[in-house]
N, C-alpha and C positions, 0 to 999 in steps of 0.2 A: 425215308428213316435213316438210312444209311448216309445221305447227304448231311443230314442233321449232325450226325456224329462226327462227320469229316470237319464240319465248320467248327465244332467245339474243339477239336483236337488241334486245330491250327493255332500256332502261338502268335500273339499279337506283339507288335513292335511295343518297346516301353515307350510310354509317353512321358516326357520330361515336363514336369511342372515347374512353377515358379521357384526361383532360387530362396534360399533361407532369408536373405536380405529383404525380398519384396514381402515376405510373411510378416517382417518386423515392422515394416513401413506405418501400418495404422497406429501402432504402440508409439513409435518415434513421433509421428505427426501428433498425438495426443499431447505427448509431453511437451512439445515445441509450443502448442497452443496454450497450455496450462501455464507455461512460463511466461508467455507474453501477456496472457490475459489476467493472471492472478499475482504470480510473484514479482514481476517488474513493477506493476504500479505499486503493490504493497512496500517494496524497496524505497522507491520515490517518495512515498507518503512518510514513510518512516524517517527519511533523511530531512525531508522539509519541517517535520514536527521536531526534530532534534534541533535544526538550526534556529527555529522559533524559540526554543526554550533556551538556548545559548544567548540568543539576543534579547531575552528579557531584561529591561532595567526598571529602575525605581520610577514610580507615577505611571507606570503603563497600566491601562485599563485592561482587566483580563476577565475570561469566563472559566470557572472550573468545571470539571467532569460532573459535579453535582449540582451545576446550574447556578452557582453564586457568581454574582458579578462584584467585582471589587477593583481597588487600586492597590498596586504593589507599593508597600511602604519600606519593606527591609529585605534585602537579599544577602543570605549568609554566604561566603565564598567557601568553596570546598566543602558544601553540604547541599542537601538536596530540599532543605527547608526555606520556605518563603514566608513572609508576613504580609497578609493583605488586609485592607480595611474595607468594610461593606457598611455603610451608614455610620452607626456608632459603635460598631464590633470590630475587633481585630482577631483574625482567624492565622493560626500557623498551619500552612499546607506544605505539601511536597510539590516540587517543579514538576513531577509527571502527571498531577492531577490538572493541569492547565491545558485546557482544550483550543484556546483562542486568545489572541491578543486584539483587543478592540482599538486601541490607539494608533497603530500602524495604518490600517486602512483609512482611518479619517484624514491623516496626513497626507496620505498619497492621493486621496480624492480631491483634496483642497488643493494640491498643488497641480493636479490634472485640470481643475477648473480654471485656476489662473493661468495655466499655461494655453488653455482653449480660448480665454477671452482676450 
């Protein structure tokens, strides 16, 4: 029993743990992964969408966010409003509601087909 008290009475040398930077590494790693997987692709998609809206011109076939397919009839400079024609109806919409331009891929694909032959 005396030996047990002697063992408990002995001081142990302090064990140094990992530094503060090492304990923050998982959080830093998660932030970096989120940046590359979520924020960077989102920024790239936003830039592509903005360039698509700026490149919009008359007679482009477009799809709106509501699923309406039409042809651009009128672009108002300095304004967000665009007039499109769908069958016999003319609609006044905002530039931000356009999700895709259908005219450009058709031109590119026909150019690629001509180049391949």
